[in-house]
N, C-alpha and C positions, 0 to 999 in steps of 0.2 A: 415324389413327395414335395408338396409346395411349402416353402418356408413362410412363416408369418412375416408381415411387413417389417417389424422391428429388427428381425434377424438379417435383413438385407441392407440395413443402414451401414454405411462405411464406418461410422463412429463405433458401432458395436464390434466390427472386425478389429478396429484399432485397439479398443479396450481389451479384447481377448488376447491380441498379440502383445500388448503392453504387459498384461498380467503374466504371460509366459516368460517375457524378457526379465521381469523383476524376479520371478522365481529362479530363473537360471542364474541371474547375477547374485542372488542372495544365497542360494543353496548349491550352486555349482552343477546343476543338471536337471533331469526331469523331476516332476513332483515326487516327493518322498513317499514311499510305502512304509508306514511305521512297523509293519510286520517283518520287513526285510532285515536280515542280519548281515547283509553284504554292503560294505562301504568301498567304493572304487574311487581312487584318486588317479585319474588318467592324465595324459600329457596336457590336455587343454586345461584341466583343473589346476595342475601345477603351474601352468603359465599364468592363469588368473591370480593365483596366490602370490606369485613372484611380482606380477604387475601391481598388485595392491601394496606390497611391501615397498616397491620402488616409488609409488606415488606419495607415500608417507615419508619415506626416508631420503628420497632424492637420489637413490643409487640402487643398483641391483643387489639382491641378497647373496650372501655367501652360501655355500652348500649347507653349513650348519644352521644358518638362519632360515633357509628354506625348509630344512627338515623340521625345525621348531615350528614354523608356520603351518606345515602340513599336520604336525601332531596336534596343534591347536584346532585346526579345522576338523580333524577326526574327532577330537573331544567334543566340539560343538555339535557335530553331526550325531554322535551317540546320544548326547543329552537331549537334543532336539527330537530325535525319533522316539526316545523313551517318553518324553513329555507328551508327544502326540498319541503314543500308545496308551498312556494313562489318562488321556483326555484333558490334560491341563490347559489346553488352549480354549476349551469350552467355557463360556461364561466369564472370560477374562476381558475386562474393559480395555486394558492396555493393548492386548493383542487385537481386539476388535477395531480400535481406533487406528492401529498401525495398518491393518488391512484396508480399512476405509481410505486412509491417506494414500496408500499405494494405488488404489483404483482411481482416485482423483488425479494422481500424478500421471497415470497412464493415459487418461483422457485429455490432459492438458499439455502433454509433452511437446506436441507439434507446435503449439502456440508459443512455447518458450524460445523456440529458435526461428519463429516466423519473421520475415523481413518485410514490413509494410512499405508500400510505395508512398511517394510524397503526397499524393492526393488523399490517401487514407489518413495520413497523419494530420494534414491541414483540416480535413473534415472533422476529425476527432477534436482537434484544438478549438475549432469554432463551436462545436456542440458543447464543449465544457469550458467556455471562455472564463467563467467566473472562478474556476479552479486556478487559473493562471494569472489572475489579477494580482500584480506584484506591488501595487501602491494605491493610495487614495488621493484623489484630487478634490480640493475644497475651495469654496469661495465664501468669504466672510468679511465682516467689518469688526473692528475692535476699538474699544475706548479704554485708555490706560489710566491707572491710578497708582499712586505711590504707596498707598496703604490699603489693607483689607477693609478697614472701617470706612474709608472714603468710597471704596468700590461698592460696599454693601449699602451705604447711604444713597449712592447714585442709582443702585439697582431698584430701590423702592419707588423711584420716579421715572426710570428709564423708559418703560413702555408706554408712558404718557406723552412722549415726544422724542426728539432726536438727542442722543447723549454724545457729547464730544470728548469728555474726559480731560486729562491733563496733557500738556505738550510732551512729546517724546519723538525721537527720530525714527521709530518703527513705522511701517506703512499703516495707514488708516484702513485701507481696503485692499484685499488680494482676490484675484480671480483665477480659478482653475490652477491653483498652486498645489504641487505634490506635498504630501504630509512630511516627507523626508526633508524638503527644503524649508518648510515652516519650522521644523525642529532645529535646523541650523540657525535660523533667524531669531526664533523666540525661546528656544530651549526645549528639552525633552518633556519637562513637566507641562508646559503649555500645549505641546502637540498631543500628549496623552489626554489631557483634559478636553481638548478640541474634538478628539475622536469620540468622546462620550456624550457630546451635546446632541440635542434634537435639532433636526433641520427645520427651519421656518423663519418667520419675519420677526420673532420676538427676541429681545435681548435676554441673555442668559449669563450666569456666572455668580460671583466672580471666579475667574480661572487664573490660577497663579502661573507666573513665569519667572525666569531668572532676573527680570527687571522690576517686577512688582505684581500688580493685579489688573485683570482685564474683564470688562463686560464684552460679550461676543454675540453677534448676530450671524448665525450660520446660514448662509444662503443655499449652499448645495454641498453634497459630499458624494462622490461617485468613484467606483473602482476604475483603475486604469489598466486596461488589458496589456499583458506583456507582449513583447515582440516575439513572434513565432521562433525565429532563429535563435534567440537567446535561451529559449526553454525547450528546444527540439528534443534533447536527450530525455528530459523529464516527460515530455509528451509521448515519446516512443515507449518509455517504460510503463506509463499509465495505460497506453493503448494495449500493450502486451498483457498486462495484468487483467484488463477488461476482457480480452480474448480468452485468457485462461479460465476466468470465471464463467464465461458464456459456454465454453466447450464442456466444462465440468457439469454445468447445469443441463445442457443438452444431452450429454451422455447419460446422466441420471434419469432424465425424463424418458429416454428411449428404453433403458433397462426397467424403469418403474412401470412402464406400460405393459410389461410382460407378467406383472404380479397382480394378484387379487389380494387386497388387504382387508381383513375383517377386524374392526376395532369394537370391542365391547363397550356399550354405552350404559 
């Protein structure tokens, strides 16, 4: 018998294996038969219960604690099987979402432990450069005024000629200066106001600072790309998240291709 194309995809095999692993970890064995009245707690199951206790408590359980753990497992198994027998899992949105989440997890598990090489990370960094821009670089001119009224009065005539403002020790013109440095020189209020101005040749403002008021001509505002080495861990984490989403989508597309969907219109 020839298998359909989708059935030969490695991701389909992976999803199937992942689903079995999750069932084994969750219920401690093969898929449950709700009609069965036999619950077996073998040596492997006892070891799993003991390991779960140790992971939580940081030590191995005593005999009494392991017995209590086993009794709790038996209780859960009884109630789980009875719930399946009564069909309580049907039409339950919570159960549905839980199973969907487990299928997504099985499809993306390999990506969570993937180890990308340097070339892959640098390529991802370049493709998403704007995500890692850690600063703004601005070029501007400013004219200082000691009062808001004086600044507004000057603003009414500023774009008809060159505005000089009042004398102050602050630089008249700055080129390609990081916004963080401008905040140190002019204050947080001025830096925040500067980031909200439109880029162009027109005077704008007044913009307040810790010194007074300013008219500003913003020549340019550009993001400054971060150094790769400084954000490498963040890039790797983002790369892995992207891989997880891609694998989940690819696995879904493979499985989806095996279904015919009829939607009433």
